[in-house]
C-alpha positions in Angstrom: -63.1 8.9 -7.5 -62.5 9.9 -11.2 -59.6 12.3 -10.3 -58.0 9.7 -8.0 -58.3 7.1 -10.7 -56.7 9.3 -13.3 -53.8 10.2 -11.0 -53.2 6.4 -10.3 -53.1 5.7 -14.0 -50.7 8.7 -14.7 -48.3 7.6 -11.8 -48.4 3.9 -13.2 -47.4 5.4 -16.7 -44.5 7.3 -15.2 -43.2 4.2 -13.3 -43.5 2.0 -16.4 -41.5 4.6 -18.5 -38.8 4.8 -15.9 -38.6 0.9 -15.8 -38.3 0.7 -19.4 -35.5 3.3 -19.4 -33.7 1.3 -16.8 -34.1 -1.9 -18.8 -32.7 -0.2 -22.0 -29.7 1.2 -20.0 -29.1 -2.3 -18.6 -29.3 -3.8 -22.1 -26.8 -1.2 -23.3 -24.4 -1.8 -20.5 -24.6 -5.6 -21.1 -23.6 -5.0 -24.7 -20.6 -3.1 -23.5 -21.8 0.5 -24.3 -19.3 2.1 -21.8 -18.6 5.6 -21.4 -15.5 7.7 -22.4 -12.2 5.8 -21.8 -13.9 2.5 -21.7 -13.1 -0.6 -23.9 -15.2 -2.3 -26.4 -17.0 -4.1 -23.5 -17.5 -0.7 -21.6 -14.9 -1.6 -19.1 -11.4 0.0 -18.7 -8.5 -1.8 -20.2 -7.6 -5.0 -18.2 -11.1 -5.5 -16.9 -14.0 -7.7 -18.1 -17.7 -7.3 -17.9 -19.4 -10.0 -15.8 -23.1 -9.6 -15.0 -23.0 -5.9 -15.6 -19.9 -5.3 -13.5 -16.3 -4.4 -14.5 -14.1 -6.9 -12.8 -10.5 -8.2 -13.0 -10.5 -11.9 -13.9 -7.0 -12.0 -12.4 -8.1 -10.9 -8.9 -11.9 -11.0 -8.4 -12.9 -14.1 -6.3 -16.3 -14.1 -7.7 -15.0 -14.4 -11.3 -11.6 -15.8 -11.0 -10.1 -16.7 -14.5 -13.6 -16.2 -16.0 -17.0 -14.8 -15.3 -18.9 -16.8 -12.7 -15.9 -18.9 -11.6 -16.1 -18.3 -7.9 -13.3 -19.1 -5.3 -14.2 -20.8 -2.0 -14.8 -18.5 0.9 -11.3 -19.1 2.4 -9.5 -18.7 -1.0 -8.2 -15.8 -2.8 -7.9 -15.1 -6.5 -4.4 -14.5 -7.8 -3.3 -14.5 -11.5 -6.8 -15.8 -12.4 -6.6 -18.9 -10.1 -8.1 -19.6 -6.7 -5.6 -20.3 -3.9 -5.5 -20.4 -0.2 -2.5 -18.1 0.0 -1.5 -14.9 -1.8 1.8 -14.8 -3.6 4.7 -12.9 -2.0 4.1 -9.2 -2.1 0.4 -9.3 -1.9 -2.2 -9.5 0.8 -5.5 -11.3 1.1 -8.1 -8.4 1.6 -11.8 -9.8 1.5 -10.7 -12.6 -0.8 -8.7 -10.5 -3.3 -4.8 -10.6 -3.4 -3.9 -7.0 -3.4 -0.7 -4.9 -3.1 -1.2 -2.7 -0.1 1.7 -0.7 -1.3 -0.3 0.9 -4.2 -4.0 -0.2 -3.8 -5.9 3.0 -3.1 -8.8 0.7 -1.6 -6.3 -1.0 0.7 -3.5 1.5 1.2 -1.1 0.2 3.8 -3.7 -2.3 5.0 -7.1 -4.0 4.2 -9.9 -1.5 4.1 -7.8 1.7 4.4 -9.3 3.7 1.5 -7.6 6.8 0.0 -9.8 9.8 -1.1 -10.7 10.1 -4.8 -8.1 12.8 -5.2 -5.2 10.7 -3.7 -3.1 7.9 -5.0 -1.6 5.1 -2.8 2.2 5.1 -2.9 4.4 2.9 -0.7 1.5 2.2 1.5 0.5 5.8 2.2 -2.3 8.0 0.6 -0.9 11.2 -1.0 -1.1 13.6 -3.9 1.6 12.0 -6.0 3.7 8.8 -6.5 6.9 8.4 -4.7 10.0 6.0 -4.5 10.5 6.0 -8.3 7.1 4.7 -9.0 5.0 6.0 -12.0 1.3 6.9 -12.0 -0.4 4.4 -14.2 -4.2 5.0 -14.3 -4.2 5.9 -10.7 -1.9 3.3 -9.5 1.6 3.8 -8.4 3.7 1.2 -9.9 7.3 0.1 -10.5 7.5 -0.1 -14.2 10.8 -2.0 -13.8 9.1 -5.0 -12.1 5.3 -4.7 -12.6 4.2 -7.3 -15.3 1.0 -5.2 -16.1 3.1 -2.1 -16.7 6.5 -3.4 -17.8 8.7 -0.7 -19.2 5.8 1.7 -19.2 2.1 2.2 -18.5 -0.2 -0.2 -20.2 2.7 -2.2 -21.5 1.6 -5.6 -20.2 3.5 -8.9 -20.3 1.9 -12.1 -21.6 0.3 -14.4 -19.0 3.0 -16.4 -17.0 5.7 -13.8 -17.8 7.4 -11.6 -15.2 8.9 -8.2 -15.5 12.7 -7.8 -14.9 14.4 -4.4 -15.3 11.4 -3.2 -17.5 11.5 -6.2 -19.8 9.1 -9.1 -20.0 10.8 -12.5 -19.3 9.5 -16.0 -19.2 10.2 -17.2 -15.6 9.5 -20.8 -16.7 12.2 -21.1 -19.4 14.6 -18.0 -19.1 18.0 -19.3 -17.8 18.9 -15.8 -16.7 15.7 -15.3 -14.8 14.5 -18.9 -13.8 11.6 -18.7 -11.5 12.3 -15.1 -10.7 14.3 -12.0 -11.6 18.1 -12.6 -11.5 17.9 -16.3 -10.6 20.5 -17.5 -13.1 21.1 -21.2 -14.1 24.8 -21.7 -14.5 25.6 -21.9 -18.2 27.6 -20.4 -21.1 26.5 -19.6 -24.7 30.0 -20.1 -26.2 30.4 -22.0 -28.5 26.9 -23.1 -27.9 24.5 -23.3 -25.0 26.1 -25.4 -22.3 25.2 -25.8 -18.7 21.9 -25.9 -16.8 18.6 -25.1 -18.5 15.5 -23.6 -17.1 12.4 -25.7 -17.1 9.1 -24.9 -15.3 11.1 -22.3 -13.4 13.7 -24.8 -12.1 17.3 -25.1 -13.3 18.2 -28.6 -14.4 19.5 -30.9 -17.1 23.2 -30.0 -17.2 25.0 -30.3 -20.5 28.7 -31.0 -20.0 31.6 -32.6 -21.7 31.4 -30.3 -24.7 27.8 -31.2 -25.5 25.2 -28.5 -26.3 21.6 -28.3 -25.3 19.4 -28.8 -28.4 15.7 -29.2 -27.9 15.4 -31.3 -24.7 18.7 -33.2 -24.8 22.4 -32.7 -24.8 24.1 -33.4 -28.0 27.6 -33.3 -29.4 27.3 -30.9 -32.4 30.8 -32.0 -33.7 29.4 -35.5 -34.3 25.6 -35.5 -34.4 24.3 -35.6 -38.0 21.0 -34.1 -36.9 22.7 -31.2 -35.1 25.9 -30.9 -37.1 27.7 -27.7 -36.1 24.8 -26.4 -34.4 21.3 -27.2 -33.2 18.9 -28.2 -36.0 21.6 -28.3 -38.7 21.1 -31.7 -40.2 23.2 -33.4 -42.9 21.0 -33.6 -45.9 22.9 -36.1 -48.3 22.4 -39.8 -47.8 25.4 -41.4 -46.2 26.8 -38.2 -44.9 28.3 -38.2 -41.4 29.1 -35.3 -39.1 32.7 -34.7 -38.4 34.2 -31.8 -36.7 30.9 -30.0 -36.9 30.8 -30.4 -40.7 28.7 -32.8 -42.9 30.9 -35.0 -45.0 
């Protein structure tokens, strides 16, 4: 009985020590003590740590836009927002909007996983990226159109921006790329901005008759004392008027 009791106590001590080590490791992970290549949170760049897991707040339906913000079972997470449908070019795989053209976990279709030595390129698992795509962290991407790698790997556009020809653009306000790459609002910049403007990704507010777009309205810079000769050029002296684009 004495030997059995001693063995039991020894086993209990080993288990307690192991549990303590696990607790310390969990605490270290929660503090962001990641391994080599990790960020300050212990997660790779572009990922956030939520409940001990490295997740994409842009795509994870359990943490969509923030840790613990869960989408409904029939929703997917795209660009940090829950939605019922994935945007063009992506597929709903298990509640995540993914690009089956380059996702090694869903290569060519949901659930088709590439091996650890392969990349997913153009929907096929292989040893290298094809079709003019670049290998960015194991993903084959088009650096001319991918907002997360615009112009090069790890060169990400700001939220809401798109990538056109390797440059970040504001789809909501860029008249040359209004709502998408190459969607141009009819306009000219000579002698000033005249024509349609881009607002919330839609072309509208036509400035015509020689008026220029200044702020959110069309003005005649030849006569407007607040925009005399150009937007924001105000006549400073009392009693001055704007004539032929000059304060007099």
